[in-house]
C-alpha positions in Angstrom: 81.9 113.6 93.8 83.5 110.4 92.7 87.0 110.8 91.3 85.8 109.2 88.1 82.8 111.5 87.9 79.3 111.3 89.4 77.0 108.7 87.8 79.5 107.8 85.0 81.1 104.5 84.2 84.7 104.3 85.5 86.4 104.7 82.1 84.1 107.3 80.4 85.4 110.2 82.4 88.9 110.6 83.7 89.8 113.2 86.3 93.4 113.9 87.0 94.7 114.3 90.5 95.9 117.8 89.6 92.3 118.7 88.8 91.0 117.7 92.2 90.5 120.3 94.9 93.6 120.5 97.1 91.8 118.9 100.1 90.8 115.8 98.0 94.2 115.0 96.6 95.5 111.7 98.1 98.8 113.2 99.2 97.2 116.1 100.9 94.7 113.9 102.7 97.5 111.6 103.9 99.5 114.5 105.2 96.6 116.1 106.9 95.1 113.0 108.5 97.1 109.7 108.0 97.5 106.9 105.5 94.6 105.2 107.2 92.3 108.0 106.0 92.8 107.1 102.4 90.9 104.4 100.5 93.0 101.6 99.1 92.7 102.9 95.5 93.9 106.3 96.7 97.0 104.8 98.3 97.7 102.7 95.2 97.2 105.8 92.9 100.0 107.5 94.8 102.3 104.6 94.0 101.3 104.3 90.3 101.6 108.0 89.7 99.6 108.4 86.5 97.0 106.7 84.3 96.9 106.0 80.6 95.1 107.5 77.6 92.4 104.8 77.9 92.0 104.7 81.7 92.4 107.2 84.5 94.7 106.7 87.4 91.8 106.1 89.9 90.2 103.6 87.5 93.4 101.6 87.2 94.0 101.6 90.9 90.4 100.6 91.7 90.6 97.8 89.1 93.9 96.5 90.6 92.5 96.6 94.2 89.3 94.7 93.0 91.4 92.1 91.2 93.6 91.6 94.2 90.6 91.2 96.5 89.1 88.6 94.1 92.3 86.6 94.0 92.5 86.6 97.8 88.9 85.4 97.9 89.6 82.6 95.5 92.7 81.5 97.5 90.7 81.7 100.7 87.8 79.6 99.3 90.3 77.0 98.0 92.1 76.8 101.3 89.0 76.9 103.5 87.5 74.0 101.5 83.9 74.9 102.2 84.4 74.8 106.0 86.6 71.7 106.3 89.3 74.0 107.9 88.4 76.4 110.7 89.1 80.1 110.2 92.4 80.1 112.1 93.8 77.2 110.1 92.7 78.7 106.8 94.4 82.0 107.8 97.5 80.1 108.8 97.7 78.3 105.4 97.0 81.6 103.5 99.8 83.3 105.5 102.2 80.5 104.6 101.4 80.9 100.9 101.9 84.6 101.0 105.2 84.5 102.8 106.4 81.7 100.5 105.5 83.7 97.4 107.1 86.8 98.8 110.4 85.1 99.7 110.4 83.3 96.4 110.4 86.6 94.5 113.2 88.3 96.5 
């Protein structure tokens, strides 16, 4: 079963972590297996802690992960320039941007 409910749009049904069976709760899965056993949205849901009245926790986490992936893809596409840079150079430029942004916000 999907945490948002089988066959339902993400926001139409909100399940709470406390309502999940014990073995499906992100914290329990992480303790039993490892953080690598969790999906990105499950890890993020542990950081966020709770949803809103309009959107469930897993919905918020999924949306945030999707938005982040889209932003990374846009950055990659701009840096890669349609193949003008090879993969290693594009990765190097992307890494520089990430580290610069990180240190700028410290």
